[in-house]
N, C-alpha and C positions, 0 to 999 in steps of 0.2 A: 431609833429599833425600827420606827414605825417606816419611818425611810428606806430602812436598811431592805425589808422585811417587802415594800412597796415593790423597790428596785429588783428586786428576786425575783418577783413576780412578771416584772415585765419582762426582763430577760429572755427568764424560762417561755413567755407568752409571746415575745421576738423568733426563740428558736424553734419552740413548735411551728409556727408559720413557716420558716425558711426551710425547717427539714420537711413540711408537707410540698413546700413547691419544688424543693430538690426530687424527693421523691414522684413528683407529679412530671415533671419535665423527666427524669431517667422511664420513668412506665411514658410516657406518651412517645417518647423517643424508639422503647424496646416494640411498641406497637405498631408507630410506622413503621417501622423495619420490615416487621415482622410481616405487615400488610403488603410491603414494596415486594419483597421476596414473593412470597404468595399469588400477587398478582403477575410478577416479573414471567415465573415458573409458570404458571396458567397461560399467561402471551405466549413462552416459549415452545411450552407443549402445544397451542392451537395451528401456531405457527410448521410446528415437526411437523403434527398427522394435516394440516395443508401440504406439505410437501409429500409425504408418503401419498395422501390421497392423487393431488398431481402425476407424483412414480407411475404411481398405478394405473391410472387412466392413460397415461404415453404408452407404456406397454402396450397395455389393452389393447389403443389404436392401433399403432405397429403393427401385431399380429390380426388384424383386420385385413391392415390392409395386404402382409404377406399372403393370408390366406385367401384375397383377393385376388392377387399375382399366381399365385398356383394355379390359380380355378383358371385363370386367361388360361394360363399355360397348357393344362391339363383338358381346355376346350383347344386349341391349336394342336396337338400332340394326337388327339383323340380324330381331330381332323385329318389329319396328315394321316393318320392310320389308317382311315374311311377311304383314301385316294386311292389307297395302292388296290391295284386289280388281281384280285385272285381269281382262279377257275380247276377244277374239276373235273377233266372229260377222260373218257376209256379209253383205251385202245389195246389190239389183238397183235400178241408178242409173234417172234419165229413159230413159238416152239405151240403155238396154238391158244397159249393159255391168254389170260386177260389180267391188264393191266389200269394203272389211271396217273396218268400225267397230271402235276400242278403246274403252274404257270404263274410266273410273277413278275410285275413290274414294281422296279422300284422308286423311288424319290425321284430320282436322276430322269427318269424315261426310259432306262434299260432292264431289257427283259430276256429274262432266263428260265428253262422248261426243268422236271423236277421229274421225273417218270417212278412209280412203284408199281414191282408185279402184284398181283392178287394173294398172294401166298404171302408178301411179306407180311412179318407182326405188326399189332396195331402201335404196340410201344415202339417199334421203330421209325414209325410213322410218323408218329407225336414228337420222336425225339428228333428225327429229321428237320421236322417242321421247328423246332425251337434253332434247331444251331440254324436253318435259314434267318429265321428273324434277327440270331444273334449279330449272324454277319451283317446282315442288312443293318440293324444300327452299330456296327461297329466303324462301316462305311460310314454312317452318318457323322460320325464323331468327329471324323475331321473335318465335317461341314459346318461343324457346333454353332463357329461364332457368324456364318451367312446366315443360319437357320432362324438365331437368336433374334438377327438383325432383322428380316424378315419379320419374324414374329412383332417386332415393335413396330417397323411399320407400319402392319395392316393393323395390328390392334387399336393403336391411338384414331385410326379412321372409321373405325367401330363406334356404335350413339353408344351413350353413357349406361342407360340402362337396361342395355344386352349385357356389358362390362360388369356390373357390380348391381344385381337383383337387388330389390328394396327390401326383400323378404332374407334373403340370406345377410346383409348387410345389418338386420337388428340381431339375427338370431348370433350372427358372430358377434356381433357388440354385446348380447346378453350372457353368452359362453365364455368370453375373456375376461370382462369385468366379473363377472362370480370368479374365474381362475385367479384372480388375483385380489381377493376377497371384499369386490365393492359390490352387494347385492344392495340397488337402489335406484329407484325410478328414474330414466335418462330421457333427454329428447337429440333427434339427430337433424342434419337436413345435408344432400348433396347439393353444392356452390359452385359455378366455373367461375375462371378467375376474377372474372368484373363483380362476383358476389352473387348472382345474378342464384335461385335456389332452381336443380335439375328436378329433383323431387324431396320431399322430408317424410318426417312421422306425423300421423294425421296433428298431434297435438303442438306441432313446434309454433311457441310465440314468446321468444324471449326477453325479458323485463331488460330497462337498458343495466341492472346490475347485474342478472344473469349474463347479457352480452359482454359485459365486463372479467365475466369468467369461463368465458367460452373455451373450450380446449377444440383443435384445430390441426387434421390429420392431412397431409398429400396422397390422394392418392393414386397410387400408379407413377410413382418418381421418375420412373424414364423417360417418359412421355413428352413432347413437345413443350417448351413452356407455356405456348399459346393454345396448347387442348388440354393443360392442367386441370384437373379437379379437385374439390376440397370436400375431407368429410367433418363438419364442425357436430359437436355434440354438447351439452350444458344438461345442468343437473337439480330440478327442481329444490328436493332436501339437500342439499349438499349442507347448506349452515347446521341442519336439523342433524343431519347426519356424524359434522364434525365435531358438533355441543356433546352428541353424546357421547359422542369419545373421549370428554375429557371435563364429564359431567361431574362426576366423581369429586373433583376439587369444590365445585362450589358449596356442597356443606360445609367443609373446612375451610372455607373463606366468609362462608354467612357467622359460624360459629365464634369466629377471629372478629368479624363485626358488633355483634351481639356484646360479647367480653369486652371490645372499648367501648360499648357503649353505656356499658353496667362499669365501664370503669371511671368515662365521663361522669355519669350521672352521680357515682361514689363520692369521686373530688370535690361536686358542686354539693355535695350534700355534706361532704366533713366539713369546706368553705361557709358555708351555712350555717352550719352545727356551732362553728366556731367563733362566728359572727355573732351569734344567739346567746353563747356561753359568755364572748365578752361585753355585751348589752345588758345582760344579765348580771354581771359583776358591776357593773357601769352604774344599772341600776339602783343593785344592794348596797353601793357605796354611797351614791347622791342618796336613797332613800334615808338612810344611817344620820346624814347628814340632815336632813331635810327632819328628823323625827326629834333633832338635839336640841335642835332651837325652839321650836313649841313645848317640850317640854319643859325645858331650862328657864322658859318664860313663864308659865303656867306654875314650875316648881320653885320661883323668887315672888309669883305673885299669891301663890299659898303665904308664905313665910309674912309678905305686907300684912294679911289680913291677922294674921298672929300680933302684928303691932297693933297696940290700943290705941294709939295717935291716929290712924290709919280707920277705924271704926266708928271714930266720932267725926268723920270726915265724909258727908254722905257724897260729893261730889269726888274724893279717892275710893269710894266702893263703886260707883260708876263707874268710872275707867277701870279700877281694877278687875270689875267684872267683866264690862265689855273687851277687855285684855283676855281670861281667860277664856272667855266665847269663843273669839276670835279664831283662836289658837290649839281651841279643841276643833272645832270645822277645818282647822289646818291637817289635825292628825285626821280625822277622819277621810279628808280628802286624798292624802296619803294610804290610810286603810283601804280606800276604796280601790285605788291604784295598783297594789298589792294584792288584792281580788282580782282584779283584772289579769294581773299578772299569770295567777295562779290558772288563770283560767285556758291558756295556751298551753299547760300541761297535761289537757283531756281531748281525747277525742271527739268526745259531746258534754256540754255540761249538764251538771244535775241542775233542773228548774221546776221548780214547783209552781206549775201552773194553775193558774186560777181564774176565774171568770171577775172579769173588772171595765168600770164605764172607762172607757179613753176619755172622755169630754171634763171628767171630774179629776180624773190624778193629771190630767195634763194643766188643768185650773192649779190647780194646787200644788205643781211645779211652778206655774210661772209667777205664781203668785210669792212664793219663797226665793224665785232668782231674781225677783222686779228692783230690791232692795241692789243688788248686786250691776246691774244692768243702770239704773242711776246713778252710781256712786262714777259712773263714766261721761254724766251726763245724756244717757243714753234712755231709751223706753222700750218697753216690750209689747206686744199686745197678740189679744187670742181671738180668734177667729171661730170656736166652736160650732158649726154650720151640723156636723152629722148627726143625722137623726138617729140611726144605729152605731152604736160606739161601743159595743159591747165585745171584747175579744182576750180569748185565753193568752195571757200571757203571765211569767212570774214579776210580780208586781215589782220587787226590788230592783232586778235585773233593767227592766223596763224603763225605770225611773233614773235608775244611772245613765243608760243610752240618752235620753231627751237631755240630761244633767251634762252629756259629754259633747252633745251637739251645741247647747247651750253656749257652754264654755267656751268651744273652739270660736263661737260666733264672737267670744267678746275678746279671746285672743288674740282675733285676725281682724281687729276692726279699723276701722281708717282714724286716723290722729286730727286729721282735718273736718272730718264730717262728724257726726251725731250719731250715736248707735241705734239703729232699730230693728227690732227683732220682728216678726211674725211670725205665731204658730195657727193653723189653720187646719182643721180636720175636716172632711167631707166625702159622701159616698159615693163611691164608685161601682162599676161593673162588678158582675164576676162575686157579688154580698161581699163585698171585701171594704175597708178600713184604710183612707190615705190622711197622712198628717205631712204635711208639708214643714217644712224651719227651713226660713229665709232670713236675709242681714244682706245688710251695704256696705259690706265689710270692702280687704283690697281684693278679695276673689283668687281664681285659680286657672292656671294656664290649662290649656286641653294634656299635654304629655304630665301632668299633674294629678288629672282625673281619673286615667289612667291604674295609677298607687296608692291613692290616700287609704284605702281599705288593706293594702299591706302590712304587714308585723314590723313597727322599728323606721317607718318611712313617714319624713317630715319633708312638709313643704316648705319650701327656701320663703323668707322672709324679706330678702334682700338685704338691708340695712339695719335692719330694725332687730334688738337682742335678750327684749326683755320677755320674748317668748319662751318659754320654759315645756321642756317636756319628754318624753319618749318615746314617741309615735306608735304606743298602743292603744289612743283615742279610739280613733276610727277602726282601727282593726276589732278592738273590742264591740262595738257597736254591729260590725257587720255579724262577729260571730256568732253574737246575741241572736242578732233578728232570723239569721239563718236556721240558728237549734229554736226558734219558737213558729216554723216552717213561713214566717214573711220574707220581707227584701226590700232596699233602698237602693236609691239611686242621687246623683248627684249633679246638678247645672251651675252652670258657673259661667261669670264673665268676668277678666281681671279688669279690676278697678271700679266693678260694680257689684260685686256681691256673689254669694253663693246658698240657692237653694236644694235642700235634703230633701228628699220623699222618701217616706214609708210605707208602706203596705203589708196591712196584714189583716188573714183572714175573719171574719167577725162570728163570735162563737157560736156553736149549732152548725155551721158550715163548715168545719175541720177536717 
């Protein structure tokens, strides 16, 4: 019946562990998938915003070059119109009236005269002039290709500073960028084919990263290749601008990350709690077994005392009383272990602090523990040199602390070396008392020193199998001393021994 129940419990525990692992894997894959989707979406969104930004800048630069070409064309047309000579001069008609002659020279060098009488209506004059101009440009339309070729040949020989004014470039850039929804600071420069700057904005100083993201547009693309110039533009705050457009995704990503960390923390706690539960179950099972033996022994001894023949034998009585005493100590030790176990279920231990003389208390403990040390062929030495040794502690728990440290020294002694235990008290600075408990045992490795005060952690003892325990002793020591506003540290060397140092505030200085 008992084996069946135990087997069922083990199967149940195994099933719970496999279920937790399955849920952990599923949730981990889910979170990883969610994070991957979010990161991919954010990356794609940023790339799309980069493409949109680049497209907007390219449209703006193309529009700027187009406006500059239009400005240059307008310049040549105005110059062409200004080259035409126009002249009004009066003349006397045959009938004695006064009229006006209008002399016009065309772009081809031809001249012709227009005559208007004085009584000609001004509107007719204006209409006639428009007709003259219309005729002029209709005439020029046939020669358009030659005119354009002439403009190109003439314009490419002009200085770039005359063809593209710096103020116009900056104004056109700002206007076109705003039209494309790109209202952010920019820096620009005009360079020749060799890359030399002809002129630029006042603070044009691109970094290597900004050079890699430089936008370049050819100015006057119809110029001969050896006379070409280029407009370069970069945006110092581009990264911030792009980030602003995708920052709405950051809270979502942050919340998912927080949720993932919370899940990981919960899983760790679940496994830790499960481990603690298993340890507690093992602890209770072991305690049950440990209680059975002394109780059975004491019960048997009590029955023997009822035997009259036993009562008549002093040797037997001495033996039975020794057995009862030893088993009672075993029971008390197990009860103390249960007490230590219960301490970890509280946030802070309920302590009855009182002022005690640590020298006297430790002397009594050393005297009691002397028999156990001598049983293994060792000795215990106490050097109680502290002049001020009054501390505020819970006497019972503080006694257990010292006993735990001494008991560990006995457990982890070296078989080939007689055990030597030393207890030293001394005054240290800041009105504190230091208690050192050292031994010449097997010692501990550095990696063990970092974990020995953790609950259920046990130091590996190699091939030794006689060291029993539950990994609670030093965790209990640490907790009690912390709750009594004290501290503990340890120095240890493998094969040489360990030294535990306890520091407590003196009474009246807390």
